[in-house]
C-alpha positions, -999 to +999 in steps of 0.1 A: -777+595+215-806+571+218-819+563+253-798+530+262-767+552+256-779+579+280-788+552+305-754+535+297-736+567+302-754+576+335-748+543+347-709+544+345-709+579+361-725+565+393-698+533+391-669+557+398-645+537+421-616+556+438-582+547+431-569+542+460-535+531+454-529+565+437-538+582+468-515+554+489-485+559+466-489+596+468-490+598+508-463+570+513-440+595+490-444+625+510-444+608+540-405+598+528-403+630+517-405+646+556-384+614+568-357+627+544-359+661+558-354+646+591-390+646+607-402+625+634-437+639+638-462+650+614-492+668+618-524+661+592-522+696+586-483+693+573-495+662+549-527+686+538-505+714+528-479+691+509-506+666+493-533+689+487-557+659+498-587+667+522-580+661+556-609+633+556-591+616+530-556+618+548-571+603+578-592+575+561-557+566+537-537+566+578-562+546+594-575+521+568-554+518+542-519+502+532-495+531+537-456+527+536-444+547+568-409+552+570-394+541+600-380+577+607-415+584+611-426+580+647-460+596+649-488+616+631-508+636+650-541+654+639-552+685+662-541+672+697-545+635+689-521+610+680-539+588+650-504+571+642-476+560+659-449+534+654-454+523+685-491+509+678-479+483+655 
């Protein structure tokens, strides 16, 4: 492998872009599953168990991304804080 090929390879690794859409769809689907089971309130810990996604990623998705929140879900909590509520929208 030439030096040029190595630089090109390293450059593509450093430019990794996260596929947010995949995570948004996964979280939206899990939220719908909770709604289908009759949940109105969900915790980050419950979402973490269902998705295996890191808690900080879940928090960012909920606060900053295009998540489809089922109308049956009224709030999402993390520890003692409400981080999302249907009343906020």
